[in-house]
C-alpha positions in Angstrom: -14.8 18.7 -17.3 -14.6 15.8 -15.2 -15.6 16.6 -11.5 -12.0 17.5 -9.2 -11.0 14.4 -6.8 -8.6 14.1 -4.1 -5.3 13.3 -5.8 -4.7 11.5 -2.3 -7.6 9.3 -3.0 -7.3 8.7 -6.8 -3.6 7.7 -5.2 -4.8 5.3 -2.6 -8.1 3.5 -5.1 -4.7 3.2 -8.0 -2.7 1.5 -5.7 -5.4 -0.8 -3.6 -6.8 -1.8 -7.4 -4.5 -4.7 -7.1 -3.8 -8.1 -6.1 -1.1 -8.3 -6.3 0.0 -5.3 -4.5 -3.0 -6.8 -1.8 -0.9 -9.3 -1.0 2.6 -6.8 -0.7 0.1 -5.2 1.7 -0.8 -8.7 3.6 2.5 -9.3 4.1 3.4 -6.4 5.7 -0.2 -6.4 8.0 1.3 -9.7 8.9 5.5 -8.9 9.2 6.6 -4.7 9.0 10.2 -4.1 8.4 10.6 -6.3 5.1 13.1 -6.4 2.9 12.0 -6.9 -1.1 14.1 -10.2 -1.2 12.1 -11.1 1.3 9.0 -10.0 -0.1 9.5 -11.2 -3.4 10.7 -15.2 -1.2 7.2 -14.5 0.2 4.5 -14.3 -2.3 6.9 -17.0 -4.6 6.4 -19.0 -1.5 2.6 -18.1 -1.0 1.2 -17.2 -3.0 3.2 -18.7 -6.5 3.9 -15.6 -7.7 6.9 -15.1 -9.8 7.0 -11.4 -10.7 10.7 -9.6 -11.1 12.1 -8.3 -8.4 11.4 -4.8 -10.9 8.4 -5.5 -11.0 7.5 -5.8 -7.6 9.9 -2.9 -6.6 7.1 -0.7 -9.4 4.6 -2.1 -7.2 6.1 -1.4 -4.2 6.6 2.7 -5.6 3.3 2.7 -5.8 2.2 1.7 -2.3 4.3 4.4 -1.3 3.3 7.0 -3.2 0.1 6.5 -2.3 1.3 6.7 1.0 0.4 2.8 2.8 4.3 2.0 3.1 6.7 3.8 4.3 10.3 2.9 3.7 13.1 2.8 5.8 17.6 2.2 5.2 19.2 0.2 7.8 22.9 0.0 6.2 22.5 -0.4 2.5 19.4 -2.7 3.0 15.7 -1.3 2.3 12.8 -2.1 5.0 9.1 -1.6 4.0 6.6 -1.4 6.2 2.9 -0.7 6.9 1.9 3.0 7.8 -2.7 2.1 7.8 -3.2 5.5 8.7 -3.6 6.8 5.0 -6.3 5.1 4.5 -8.0 6.5 7.7 -7.6 9.8 6.8 -7.8 9.9 3.0 -10.9 7.4 2.8 -12.9 8.7 6.6 -13.5 12.6 4.5 -14.6 10.3 1.5 -17.2 9.4 3.7 -18.1 11.6 6.2 -21.2 12.1 4.2 -22.9 8.7 4.6 -23.3 9.3 8.1 -24.6 12.5 8.7 -25.8 11.6 11.9 -22.1 9.7 13.3 -20.8 12.4 15.8 -17.8 10.1 16.8 
């Protein structure tokens, strides 16, 4: 029997455990509201990432499932944005035991 973990924490760490996903998050940190095409182009131009659109979509789905990005439709175009609240909402309670004197 394993130790029960918060499923959101597992999703978050899984999403953050891939270099390509970290590059995607960094690109969205620099500029929100990007389409799949824009992200693919930026990843290729800046980092020489040569993944297919389908592979990038799978990475985006993992990030969305972890709550790290949100999506919205602008007409027929899907845009992706960084949502940092998943990091603070999930990580802060997990780290609280390590800061017992912190009352902020």
